[in-house]
N, C-alpha and C positions, 0 to 999 in steps of 0.2 A: 504494500500500500504506500509506504513512504517513498519507495523507488518510483512509483508512477507519478506521485505528486512532484518529485524532484525532476523527472523527465518533462512534465508539463511546464514547470517554472522555467527550465532551461529552454524549452521550445518557445515560450512567450518572449523571453529576453532575446533570443536569437531573431525572432520575427521583428521585434522593435528595432534592433540594431540594423537589420537588413532594410527596413523602411526609412531610416534616417537619410541616406543619400537621395532617395526619391523625394522626400519632403524638402530637402535642401534645394534640389533642382526646381521643384514647383515654386518654392519661395523666391528663387532667383528669377524665374520667368515672370511671375505675376507681381512680385513686390510685396504681397501680403497674402495671408491665409486667414479665413474666417471659419471658426469652429462653433457650431451651435446654430440652431435654426430659429430660435425665438428672438424677437426684436429687443427685449430688455434683458436677455441673458445670453452672453456670448463671450468667446475668447478670440482675440485677433492677434496674430503674429505678423510683424512687419519688419522690413529692412530699414535701418537708419543709415543714411548716407549724407552726412553733412560736411561742413568745412573742418570742424574740429572733432566730430564724433563719427564713428563707424561701428555698426553692430546690428543687433536684433532687438526689437522691442516687443513686449507682451502686454496687451491690454485686456483686462478682465472686467466685464460690466455685468452687474446684477441688480435686481430690484432692491430698494431699501426696505427695511422691515415693515411689513403690513401697509405699505403705501406704494401702489403701482405707478404713481406719477413721478416718483423720485428714483434715480438711478445712482448707485455707488459704483465708482470706477477706480481701478488700480492700474497704474502703468509702471512696469518694471523694464529695465534695460540691461542687456548683456552686451557690453561694449568691449571691443578689442582695441579701440582707439578713443581716448577721452575718459571722463570720470562719470560713471553711472550714478554714483551716490548724489550728485548735484541735480540730476534730472528726474529721478524716480518721483512719482506723485500718487496721491490718493485724493479723490474729490467726489463730491455728491452734487447732483443737479436735479432740480424739480422742473417739470414742464407742465403747461396747461393741458387739460384733457380735451380742449376744443380742437386744436391743430398742433400736434406734438412737434412737427417739423419747424414751425415758425415762431411760436410763442414760448418764451422762457420766463418762469416765475421767479427764479433766483435759487440761492443755495438752500440745502436742506436744513431743517431745524435741529 
């Protein structure tokens, strides 16, 4: 039984390692990857190509607690050129329920 579980874990790790080059190629072609189908719950992986920073950024957006009008977002950077600690951010935004694309109510309470 333990041997089968160990084989399964090794297989999953091997599949993840084999998928990394494919994901890197798709990221290089598109410039970003969006994971998650819901409007207010997704993860976005994107390339950072600036004058002083180069790397990969990760944005995680989710609904604020018990309030679907507000979104909490976290942005983290994995930079091979530049300082990621200066640009990492956490923020919360609330939008009007009338037209979510255009009207902004302000920061969360």
